[in-house]
Residue, then its C-alpha position, 0 to 999 in steps of 0.5 A: m251795100m253801102d250807105p245810103k247818100i242823104k240829101i239835105e232838102n231844108v234847113v231851118a234856123s232861127t235868130s233874134f234881134d232882141q229888138e221889136i221891128d217896124l214890120d210896115k217899114i220893111y214891107n215898104d224898103f224891101e222890094d220883093a217882100e210879102y206881108n198880109q197880116e191877115k195871113f201871116p204875122g211876119v214879112v217874108y222875104r226871099l233871097t234868090e242866092p242863096k234861095t231862102a225865105a226870111l221871116i221877119f217878126s216884130s217881135g225882132k226874131l226871124v227864121c230862115t228856112g229853105a236853105k240846102n245847107v248850113d252855111d247858106v242859113e248863114v249867108a242868107v241872115d248875113k244878107v237880110i242884116k245887111k238889107l235892115k240896116g240899110a232900111g234903118v234898123d240899127i242891129k249892134n251885133k250879129p245875133k247867134t243863129v240855131v239850126q231848128n231843124i234839117v230835113a234830108s232825104a235818102n234812097l237804100d235803093h231797095p223796096l220795104n215791106l213796111n208791114q214786116i218792118a212794123i212789126g219788126f221795130g216792136l209798136e212803140n217807137v213806130e206809127y203805120e198806119p197806111e189808110q191814112f199815110p203811105g209811110l211807116v214813121y219812126r221815131l229815134e231817141e239816139p240820134k233824136v229824129v225821126l224817119l219816114l220810110f217808104g215802101s219805094g226804100k226812100i227815106v226821109c229824115t226830120g229833126g235833126r239840128k246837124p247833118e251828122d243827125c240825119e247821117k246817123g239816123v238814116k245808117k241806124v235804120k239801114q243796120e237795124l233793117e239788115d239785122l231784121g233780114l228786111i234788106 
């Protein structure tokens, strides 16, 4: 059986401008920005290319979410910096962007018996309560990711800091399932 192909669904990254930002000014200068302090403490600015959302906070922190790859995060952050500069925010240096979380999906193309997997994987690394959630939660130490396994054979991997973390996690769980004769 070939290794399943992972598809990155979301990359969340953050950066900081190390300076306070006037959110009212940003909200007024950025067309299509959303800002409702009662609901959320930052300005939400959506980009169409790449399709991402930038969450801008008064502390100068920025969180980029929705990217489908790490390169798109950099493009989105660059666009927001350019837009901030255009609104009169003095950003001297390009801040370092840090990937906080990658969510990826994969498909084993094989139905899974989650009860057998819960027993086979050992209960110390597994959470499986089908009455509360239809998937089995499997926490790996290396790579440090969390895998959600579903009876359909679909897998969601979260917690990776780089795409390889998700690839290794999915590969590892597939190998363990094969070793246990469960796929």
